[in-house]
MMTF fields as JSON, N, C-alpha, C and O atoms, coordinates in Angstrom:
{
  "mmtfVersion": "1.0.0",
  "mmtfProducer": "UNKNOWN",
  "numBonds": 399,
  "numAtoms": 400,
  "numGroups": 100,
  "numChains": 1,
  "numModels": 1,
  "chainsPerModel": [1],
  "groupsPerChain": [100],
  "chainIdList": ["A"],
  "bondAtomList": [4, 2, 8, 6, 12, 10, 16, 14, 20, 18, 24, 22, 28, 26, 32, 30, 36, 34, 40, 38, 44, 42, 48, 46, 52, 50, 56, 54, 60, 58, 64, 62, 68, 66, 72, 70, 76, 74, 80, 78, 84, 82, 88, 86, 92, 90, 96, 94, 100, 98, 104, 102, 108, 106, 112, 110, 116, 114, 120, 118, 124, 122, 128, 126, 132, 130, 136, 134, 140, 138, 144, 142, 148, 146, 152, 150, 156, 154, 160, 158, 164, 162, 168, 166, 172, 170, 176, 174, 180, 178, 184, 182, 188, 186, 192, 190, 196, 194, 200, 198, 204, 202, 208, 206, 212, 210, 216, 214, 220, 218, 224, 222, 228, 226, 232, 230, 236, 234, 240, 238, 244, 242, 248, 246, 252, 250, 256, 254, 260, 258, 264, 262, 268, 266, 272, 270, 276, 274, 280, 278, 284, 282, 288, 286, 292, 290, 296, 294, 300, 298, 304, 302, 308, 306, 312, 310, 316, 314, 320, 318, 324, 322, 328, 326, 332, 330, 336, 334, 340, 338, 344, 342, 348, 346, 352, 350, 356, 354, 360, 358, 364, 362, 368, 366, 372, 370, 376, 374, 380, 378, 384, 382, 388, 386, 392, 390, 396, 394],
  "bondOrderList": [1, 1, 1, 1, 1, 1, 1, 1, 1, 1, 1, 1, 1, 1, 1, 1, 1, 1, 1, 1, 1, 1, 1, 1, 1, 1, 1, 1, 1, 1, 1, 1, 1, 1, 1, 1, 1, 1, 1, 1, 1, 1, 1, 1, 1, 1, 1, 1, 1, 1, 1, 1, 1, 1, 1, 1, 1, 1, 1, 1, 1, 1, 1, 1, 1, 1, 1, 1, 1, 1, 1, 1, 1, 1, 1, 1, 1, 1, 1, 1, 1, 1, 1, 1, 1, 1, 1, 1, 1, 1, 1, 1, 1, 1, 1, 1, 1, 1, 1],
  "groupList": [{"groupName": "MET", "atomNameList": ["N", "CA", "C", "O"], "elementList": ["N", "C", "C", "O"], "formalChargeList": [0, 0, 0, 0], "bondAtomList": [1, 0, 2, 1, 3, 2], "bondOrderList": [1, 1, 2], "singleLetterCode": "M", "chemCompType": "L-PEPTIDE LINKING"}, {"groupName": "GLY", "atomNameList": ["N", "CA", "C", "O"], "elementList": ["N", "C", "C", "O"], "formalChargeList": [0, 0, 0, 0], "bondAtomList": [1, 0, 2, 1, 3, 2], "bondOrderList": [1, 1, 2], "singleLetterCode": "G", "chemCompType": "PEPTIDE LINKING"}, {"groupName": "PHE", "atomNameList": ["N", "CA", "C", "O"], "elementList": ["N", "C", "C", "O"], "formalChargeList": [0, 0, 0, 0], "bondAtomList": [1, 0, 2, 1, 3, 2], "bondOrderList": [1, 1, 2], "singleLetterCode": "F", "chemCompType": "L-PEPTIDE LINKING"}, {"groupName": "VAL", "atomNameList": ["N", "CA", "C", "O"], "elementList": ["N", "C", "C", "O"], "formalChargeList": [0, 0, 0, 0], "bondAtomList": [1, 0, 2, 1, 3, 2], "bondOrderList": [1, 1, 2], "singleLetterCode": "V", "chemCompType": "L-PEPTIDE LINKING"}, {"groupName": "SER", "atomNameList": ["N", "CA", "C", "O"], "elementList": ["N", "C", "C", "O"], "formalChargeList": [0, 0, 0, 0], "bondAtomList": [1, 0, 2, 1, 3, 2], "bondOrderList": [1, 1, 2], "singleLetterCode": "S", "chemCompType": "L-PEPTIDE LINKING"}, {"groupName": "LYS", "atomNameList": ["N", "CA", "C", "O"], "elementList": ["N", "C", "C", "O"], "formalChargeList": [0, 0, 0, 0], "bondAtomList": [1, 0, 2, 1, 3, 2], "bondOrderList": [1, 1, 2], "singleLetterCode": "K", "chemCompType": "L-PEPTIDE LINKING"}, {"groupName": "HIS", "atomNameList": ["N", "CA", "C", "O"], "elementList": ["N", "C", "C", "O"], "formalChargeList": [0, 0, 0, 0], "bondAtomList": [1, 0, 2, 1, 3, 2], "bondOrderList": [1, 1, 2], "singleLetterCode": "H", "chemCompType": "L-PEPTIDE LINKING"}, {"groupName": "ARG", "atomNameList": ["N", "CA", "C", "O"], "elementList": ["N", "C", "C", "O"], "formalChargeList": [0, 0, 0, 0], "bondAtomList": [1, 0, 2, 1, 3, 2], "bondOrderList": [1, 1, 2], "singleLetterCode": "R", "chemCompType": "L-PEPTIDE LINKING"}, {"groupName": "LEU", "atomNameList": ["N", "CA", "C", "O"], "elementList": ["N", "C", "C", "O"], "formalChargeList": [0, 0, 0, 0], "bondAtomList": [1, 0, 2, 1, 3, 2], "bondOrderList": [1, 1, 2], "singleLetterCode": "L", "chemCompType": "L-PEPTIDE LINKING"}, {"groupName": "TYR", "atomNameList": ["N", "CA", "C", "O"], "elementList": ["N", "C", "C", "O"], "formalChargeList": [0, 0, 0, 0], "bondAtomList": [1, 0, 2, 1, 3, 2], "bondOrderList": [1, 1, 2], "singleLetterCode": "Y", "chemCompType": "L-PEPTIDE LINKING"}, {"groupName": "ALA", "atomNameList": ["N", "CA", "C", "O"], "elementList": ["N", "C", "C", "O"], "formalChargeList": [0, 0, 0, 0], "bondAtomList": [1, 0, 2, 1, 3, 2], "bondOrderList": [1, 1, 2], "singleLetterCode": "A", "chemCompType": "L-PEPTIDE LINKING"}, {"groupName": "ILE", "atomNameList": ["N", "CA", "C", "O"], "elementList": ["N", "C", "C", "O"], "formalChargeList": [0, 0, 0, 0], "bondAtomList": [1, 0, 2, 1, 3, 2], "bondOrderList": [1, 1, 2], "singleLetterCode": "I", "chemCompType": "L-PEPTIDE LINKING"}, {"groupName": "TRP", "atomNameList": ["N", "CA", "C", "O"], "elementList": ["N", "C", "C", "O"], "formalChargeList": [0, 0, 0, 0], "bondAtomList": [1, 0, 2, 1, 3, 2], "bondOrderList": [1, 1, 2], "singleLetterCode": "W", "chemCompType": "L-PEPTIDE LINKING"}, {"groupName": "ASN", "atomNameList": ["N", "CA", "C", "O"], "elementList": ["N", "C", "C", "O"], "formalChargeList": [0, 0, 0, 0], "bondAtomList": [1, 0, 2, 1, 3, 2], "bondOrderList": [1, 1, 2], "singleLetterCode": "N", "chemCompType": "L-PEPTIDE LINKING"}, {"groupName": "GLU", "atomNameList": ["N", "CA", "C", "O"], "elementList": ["N", "C", "C", "O"], "formalChargeList": [0, 0, 0, 0], "bondAtomList": [1, 0, 2, 1, 3, 2], "bondOrderList": [1, 1, 2], "singleLetterCode": "E", "chemCompType": "L-PEPTIDE LINKING"}, {"groupName": "GLN", "atomNameList": ["N", "CA", "C", "O"], "elementList": ["N", "C", "C", "O"], "formalChargeList": [0, 0, 0, 0], "bondAtomList": [1, 0, 2, 1, 3, 2], "bondOrderList": [1, 1, 2], "singleLetterCode": "Q", "chemCompType": "L-PEPTIDE LINKING"}, {"groupName": "PRO", "atomNameList": ["N", "CA", "C", "O"], "elementList": ["N", "C", "C", "O"], "formalChargeList": [0, 0, 0, 0], "bondAtomList": [1, 0, 2, 1, 3, 2], "bondOrderList": [1, 1, 2], "singleLetterCode": "P", "chemCompType": "L-PEPTIDE LINKING"}, {"groupName": "THR", "atomNameList": ["N", "CA", "C", "O"], "elementList": ["N", "C", "C", "O"], "formalChargeList": [0, 0, 0, 0], "bondAtomList": [1, 0, 2, 1, 3, 2], "bondOrderList": [1, 1, 2], "singleLetterCode": "T", "chemCompType": "L-PEPTIDE LINKING"}, {"groupName": "ASP", "atomNameList": ["N", "CA", "C", "O"], "elementList": ["N", "C", "C", "O"], "formalChargeList": [0, 0, 0, 0], "bondAtomList": [1, 0, 2, 1, 3, 2], "bondOrderList": [1, 1, 2], "singleLetterCode": "D", "chemCompType": "L-PEPTIDE LINKING"}, {"groupName": "CYS", "atomNameList": ["N", "CA", "C", "O"], "elementList": ["N", "C", "C", "O"], "formalChargeList": [0, 0, 0, 0], "bondAtomList": [1, 0, 2, 1, 3, 2], "bondOrderList": [1, 1, 2], "singleLetterCode": "C", "chemCompType": "L-PEPTIDE LINKING"}],
  "groupTypeList": [0, 1, 1, 2, 3, 4, 5, 6, 7, 8, 2, 3, 2, 9, 3, 10, 10, 2, 2, 11, 4, 12, 10, 4, 12, 1, 3, 0, 4, 8, 3, 13, 3, 7, 14, 15, 16, 17, 10, 2, 3, 9, 3, 2, 4, 17, 8, 1, 1, 8, 1, 16, 8, 8, 10, 8, 8, 8, 3, 9, 5, 2, 4, 13, 15, 14, 11, 1, 8, 5, 18, 11, 8, 10, 14, 11, 6, 3, 7, 18, 3, 5, 19, 11, 12, 1, 11, 8, 10, 11, 11, 10, 8, 16, 11, 11, 17, 11, 11, 1],
  "groupIdList": [1, 2, 3, 4, 5, 6, 7, 8, 9, 10, 11, 12, 13, 14, 15, 16, 17, 18, 19, 20, 21, 22, 23, 24, 25, 26, 27, 28, 29, 30, 31, 32, 33, 34, 35, 36, 37, 38, 39, 40, 41, 42, 43, 44, 45, 46, 47, 48, 49, 50, 51, 52, 53, 54, 55, 56, 57, 58, 59, 60, 61, 62, 63, 64, 65, 66, 67, 68, 69, 70, 71, 72, 73, 74, 75, 76, 77, 78, 79, 80, 81, 82, 83, 84, 85, 86, 87, 88, 89, 90, 91, 92, 93, 94, 95, 96, 97, 98, 99, 100],
  "secStructList": [7, 2, 2, 2, 2, 2, 2, 6, 2, 2, 2, 2, 2, 2, 2, 2, 2, 2, 2, 2, 2, 2, 2, 2, 2, 2, 2, 2, 2, 2, 2, 7, 7, 1, 1, 1, 7, 7, 2, 2, 2, 2, 2, 2, 2, 2, 2, 2, 2, 6, 2, 2, 2, 2, 2, 2, 2, 2, 2, 2, 2, 2, 6, 6, 6, 7, 1, 7, 2, 2, 2, 2, 2, 2, 6, 7, 7, 7, 7, 1, 7, 7, 2, 2, 2, 2, 2, 2, 2, 2, 2, 2, 2, 2, 2, 2, 2, 2, 2, 7],
  "xCoordList": [-127.378, -126.114, -125.151, -123.937, -125.702, -124.86, -124.054, -122.905, -124.677, -123.964, -122.792, -121.726, -122.972, -121.889, -120.749, -119.578, -121.105, -120.069, -119.332, -118.111, -120.064, -119.414, -118.473, -117.389, -118.886, -118.091, -116.865, -115.801, -117.013, -115.935, -115.508, -115.3, -115.379, -115.147, -113.84, -113.794, -112.78, -111.506, -111.598, -111.122, -112.212, -112.405, -113.266, -112.926, -114.372, -115.278, -114.57, -114.747, -113.77, -113.035, -112.098, -112.101, -111.295, -110.353, -111.052, -110.63, -112.106, -112.841, -113.435, -113.337, -114.051, -114.661, -113.608, -113.806, -112.487, -111.429, -110.863, -110.704, -110.555, -110.04, -111.074, -110.74, -112.321, -113.357, -113.563, -113.598, -113.696, -113.914, -112.734, -112.919, -111.526, -110.339, -110.178, -110.035, -110.201, -109.946, -111.09, -110.857, -112.316, -113.434, -113.305, -113.535, -112.941, -112.765, -111.628, -111.757, -110.52, -109.38, -109.665, -109.146, -110.473, -110.862, -111.7, -111.476, -112.668, -113.483, -112.596, -112.756, -111.659, -110.754, -109.96, -109.806, -109.458, -108.663, -109.514, -109.019, -110.778, -111.656, -112.073, -112.269, -112.208, -112.642, -111.481, -111.689, -110.272, -109.118, -108.588, -107.704, -109.131, -108.683, -107.842, -107.287, -107.756, -106.965, -105.632, -105.399, -104.78, -103.485, -103.652, -103.027, -104.487, -104.71, -105.937, -107.03, -105.791, -106.96, -107.913, -107.496, -109.187, -110.201, -110.419, -109.871, -111.221, -111.531, -112.289, -112.171, -113.061, -113.814, -112.871, -113.199, -111.717, -110.727, -110.192, -109.984, -109.971, -109.437, -110.421, -110.004, -111.71, -112.722, -112.583, -112.569, -112.48, -112.343, -110.986, -110.874, -109.969, -108.657, -108.698, -108.14, -109.355, -109.471, -110.326, -109.991, -111.427, -112.273, -111.491, -111.649, -110.655, -109.834, -108.874, -108.656, -108.307, -107.397, -108.104, -107.505, -109.363, -110.145, -110.831, -111.622, -110.542, -111.168, -111.106, -112.136, -109.937, -109.886, -110.739, -111.383, -110.748, -111.567, -113.054, -113.825, -113.457, -114.856, -115.242, -116.362, -114.334, -114.603, -114.764, -115.62, -113.955, -114.087, -115.456, -116.093, -115.901, -117.215, -118.328, -119.307, -118.191, -119.193, -119.231, -120.309, -118.072, -118.024, -118.626, -119.348, -118.34, -118.907, -120.423, -121.117, -120.937, -122.38, -123.09, -124.115, -122.564, -123.24, -122.962, -123.509, -122.127, -121.905, -122.749, -122.476, -123.761, -124.64, -123.856, -124.184, -122.831, -121.967, -121.329, -121.002, -121.148, -120.463, -118.978, -118.317, -118.48, -117.084, -117.09, -117.579, -116.563, -116.603, -115.663, -114.445, -116.222, -115.393, -114.506, -113.352, -115.04, -114.226, -113.072, -111.967, -113.343, -112.277, -111.184, -109.997, -111.593, -110.616, -109.76, -108.536, -110.409, -109.661, -108.808, -107.774, -109.235, -108.448, -107.153, -106.215, -107.109, -105.916, -104.789, -103.653, -105.091, -104.077, -103.21, -103.687, -101.955, -101.019, -99.806, -99.304, -99.351, -98.091, -97.065, -97.122, -96.148, -95.153, -93.984, -94.043, -92.97, -91.799, -91.169, -90.239, -91.695, -91.188, -90.406, -90.866, -89.239, -88.433, -89.043, -89.674, -88.861, -89.437, -89.002, -89.78, -87.794, -87.288, -88.123, -88.295, -88.656, -89.477, -90.82, -91.362, -91.354, -92.595, -92.393, -93.223, -91.299, -90.984, -90.757, -91.224, -90.044, -89.804, -91.116, -91.289, -92.032, -93.326, -94.118, -94.834, -93.999, -94.737, -94.156, -94.907, -92.84, -92.23, -91.911, -91.524, -92.061, -91.674, -92.498, -91.929, -93.818, -94.655, -94.41, -94.269, -94.353, -94.041, -92.683, -92.538, -91.697, -90.367, -90.419, -89.866, -91.081, -91.201, -91.956, -91.601, -92.995, -93.775, -92.934, -92.993, -92.16, -91.313, -90.243, -89.971, -89.644, -88.615, -89.203, -88.588, -90.412, -91.079, -91.443, -92.008],
  "yCoordList": [2.982, 2.255, 2.855, 2.85, 3.373, 3.961, 5.138, 5.33, 5.95, 7.099, 6.69, 7.302, 5.652, 5.169, 4.621, 4.903, 3.838, 3.244, 4.332, 4.27, 5.335, 6.418, 7.206, 7.606, 7.427, 8.225, 7.467, 8.058, 6.171, 5.356, 4.264, 3.118, 4.61, 3.595, 2.837, 1.637, 3.495, 2.793, 1.774, 0.646, 2.174, 1.263, 0.072, -1.075, 0.344, -0.725, -1.647, -2.865, -1.069, -1.893, -2.864, -4.058, -2.364, -3.24, -4.302, -5.458, -3.923, -4.897, -5.975, -7.164, -5.565, -6.536, -7.429, -8.638, -6.835, -7.63, -8.669, -9.833, -8.251, -9.203, -10.269, -11.449, -9.858, -10.819, -11.848, -13.048, -11.401, -12.327, -13.287, -14.497, -12.738, -13.585, -14.589, -15.787, -14.103, -14.995, -15.97, -17.096, -15.556, -16.495, -17.608, -18.776, -17.259, -18.281, -19.228, -20.444, -18.67, -19.518, -20.344, -21.453, -19.828, -20.597, -21.798, -22.902, -21.581, -22.7, -23.697, -24.908, -23.184, -24.058, -24.948, -26.144, -24.363, -25.169, -26.178, -27.247, -25.866, -26.817, -27.964, -29.09, -27.67, -28.688, -29.614, -30.8, -29.079, -29.864, -30.69, -30.248, -31.877, -32.758, -33.913, -34.694, -34.012, -35.082, -34.534, -33.325, -35.44, -35.043, -34.342, -33.311, -34.892, -34.319, -33.427, -33.904, -32.138, -31.262, -31.587, -32.009, -31.383, -31.61, -30.317, -29.271, -30.399, -29.22, -28.187, -26.986, -28.643, -27.764, -26.832, -25.67, -27.34, -26.549, -25.435, -24.313, -25.741, -24.738, -23.602, -22.472, -23.881, -22.838, -21.81, -20.609, -22.267, -21.343, -20.661, -19.518, -21.332, -20.708, -19.55, -18.484, -19.762, -18.721, -17.563, -16.401, -17.87, -16.81, -15.948, -14.727, -16.576, -15.811, -14.88, -13.75, -15.344, -14.502, -13.353, -12.308, -13.547, -12.497, -11.572, -10.717, -11.728, -10.924, -9.419, -8.754, -8.851, -7.404, -6.961, -5.913, -7.736, -7.375, -7.455, -6.577, -8.498, -8.619, -7.506, -6.999, -7.123, -6.02, -4.71, -3.895, -4.503, -3.307, -3.259, -2.207, -4.39, -4.438, -4.174, -3.502, -4.693, -4.429, -2.955, -2.379, -2.347, -0.923, -0.096, 0.868, -0.457, 0.247, 0.14, 1.129, -1.059, -1.272, -0.558, 0.087, -0.66, -0.109, 1.371, 1.956, 1.973, 3.414, 4.18, 5.347, 3.536, 4.131, 4.601, 5.62, 3.856, 4.116, 5.502, 6.061, 6.065, 7.345, 7.194, 8.147, 6.012, 5.714, 5.074, 3.956, 5.752, 5.235, 4.066, 4.219, 2.902, 1.714, 1.899, 1.469, 2.535, 2.793, 3.74, 3.592, 4.711, 5.635, 4.92, 5.187, 4.014, 3.259, 2.384, 2.355, 1.677, 0.801, 1.596, 1.109, 2.823, 3.655, 4.14, 4.533, 4.109, 4.544, 3.516, 3.827, 2.309, 1.255, 1.46, 1.385, 1.716, 1.956, 1.061, 0.871, 0.526, -0.204, 0.751, 1.116, 1.136, 2.118, 1.412, 0.209, 2.124, 1.596, 0.456, 0.65, -0.732, -1.919, -2.732, -2.968, -3.147, -3.952, -5.336, -5.841, -5.928, -7.231, -8.306, -9.21, -8.224, -9.249, -9.313, -10.396, -8.17, -8.177, -8.854, -9.51, -8.703, -9.394, -10.897, -11.659, -11.317, -12.748, -13.301, -14.394, -12.554, -12.988, -13.13, -14.078, -12.191, -12.265, -13.488, -14.084, -13.862, -15.019, -16.334, -17.25, -16.435, -17.719, -17.842, -18.921, -16.769, -16.81, -17.815, -18.634, -17.772, -18.681, -20.148, -20.959, -20.527, -21.936, -22.384, -23.513, -21.502, -21.849, -22.027, -22.99, -21.103, -21.206, -22.468, -23.131, -22.805, -24.008, -25.257, -26.172, -25.31, -26.476, -26.614, -27.719, -25.506, -25.555, -25.983, -26.741, -25.485, -25.856, -27.302, -27.767],
  "zCoordList": [-85.893, -85.908, -86.921, -86.717, -88.018, -89.052, -88.552, -88.949, -87.651, -87.098, -86.236, -86.308, -85.41, -84.557, -85.41, -85.156, -86.42, -87.281, -88.042, -88.183, -88.536, -89.271, -88.368, -88.791, -87.134, -86.208, -85.694, -85.51, -85.465, -84.898, -85.88, -85.483, -87.138, -88.17, -87.994, -88.268, -87.548, -87.375, -86.246, -86.379, -85.135, -84.006, -84.419, -84.128, -85.093, -85.535, -86.517, -86.47, -87.406, -88.369, -87.655, -87.956, -86.709, -86.017, -85.171, -85.156, -84.476, -83.668, -84.569, -84.264, -85.677, -86.586, -87.234, -87.354, -87.652, -88.297, -87.339, -87.707, -86.094, -85.125, -84.779, -84.672, -84.604, -84.244, -85.355, -85.082, -86.584, -87.707, -87.828, -87.953, -87.79, -87.969, -86.836, -87.08, -85.593, -84.473, -84.233, -83.792, -84.514, -84.38, -85.41, -85.095, -86.628, -87.665, -87.318, -87.462, -86.862, -86.509, -85.261, -85.125, -84.356, -83.168, -83.545, -83.05, -84.426, -84.915, -85.65, -85.5, -86.447, -87.186, -86.23, -86.474, -85.147, -84.216, -83.455, -83.098, -83.198, -82.528, -83.441, -82.985, -84.728, -85.689, -86.055, -86.309, -86.083, -86.506, -85.333, -84.599, -85.168, -84.092, -84.619, -83.847, -85.931, -86.535, -87.028, -87.038, -87.428, -87.978, -89.318, -89.563, -90.181, -91.508, -91.481, -91.174, -91.795, -91.79, -92.937, -94.016, -92.678, -93.707, -94.488, -94.14, -95.544, -96.347, -95.517, -95.763, -94.544, -93.657, -92.89, -92.651, -92.513, -91.788, -92.678, -92.217, -93.943, -94.863, -95.109, -95.366, -95.036, -95.199, -94.085, -94.352, -92.843, -91.718, -91.704, -91.26, -92.174, -92.277, -93.268, -93.011, -94.391, -95.404, -94.908, -95.138, -94.23, -93.679, -92.699, -92.677, -91.894, -90.959, -91.669, -91.231, -92.751, -93.528, -94.222, -94.477, -94.523, -95.177, -94.176, -94.573, -92.889, -91.848, -92.085, -91.975, -92.406, -92.647, -93.841, -93.785, -94.899, -96.056, -95.728, -96.117, -95.019, -94.616, -93.644, -93.702, -92.758, -91.834, -92.589, -92.244, -93.609, -94.435, -95.108, -95.155, -95.624, -96.252, -95.245, -95.571, -94.023, -92.988, -92.596, -92.451, -92.426, -92.076, -93.199, -92.942, -94.421, -95.571, -95.585, -95.822, -95.332, -95.374, -94.23, -94.451, -93.011, -91.844, -91.599, -90.664, -92.422, -92.29, -93.3, -93.584, -93.835, -94.848, -96.067, -96.676, -96.409, -97.553, -97.51, -98.556, -96.306, -96.185, -96.497, -96.909, -96.301, -96.605, -97.984, -98.143, -98.963, -100.326, -100.519, -100.425, -100.787, -101.001, -102.221, -102.227, -103.248, -104.444, -104.111, -104.632, -103.242, -102.836, -102.054, -102.241, -101.183, -100.391, -101.307, -101.183, -102.219, -103.125, -104.106, -104.563, -104.435, -105.342, -104.695, -105.388, -103.349, -102.629, -102.672, -102.313, -103.105, -103.143, -104.376, -105.508, -104.143, -105.238, -105.074, -103.966, -106.159, -106.155, -106.74, -107.914, -105.91, -106.346, -107.009, -107.265, -107.275, -107.973, -107.193, -106.41, -107.424, -106.753, -107.772, -108.889, -107.372, -108.276, -108.416, -107.488, -109.541, -109.871, -108.875, -108.569, -108.375, -107.458, -106.191, -105.631, -105.714, -104.504, -104.762, -103.873, -105.953, -106.304, -106.353, -105.856, -106.946, -107.021, -105.616, -105.298, -104.775, -103.404, -102.627, -101.86, -102.827, -102.139, -102.581, -101.776, -103.827, -104.347, -103.826, -103.491, -103.754, -103.383, -101.894, -101.445, -101.116, -99.701, -98.903, -98.181, -99.016, -98.232, -98.575, -97.66, -99.862, -100.133, -99.592, -99.122, -99.661, -99.152, -97.626, -97.094, -96.93, -95.47, -95.087, -94.113, -95.846, -95.561, -95.752, -94.93, -96.81, -97.088, -96.004, -95.534, -95.615, -94.582, -93.25, -92.5, -92.963, -91.701, -91.658, -90.668]
}
């Protein structure tokens, strides 16, 4: 299995990310039958949001660690971003939620 994952890692990553996210959100929608969501619903909502990260960990594990997780995380760089964009990113979701 490690050879297949190593050879088709991008395909496996996308399939796993979509499956984890949509399966979690599907369970969340089936469980949420009331007006007020329970804490159980928030667990599946969070798992769905973490789908890409969990898929990355699965690809890393099943590729016999041929894909360096440290190398992937080292590629994440925050470039010259103005402070206003950081503040906007932090307050955007609460503002959209309040407006909605």
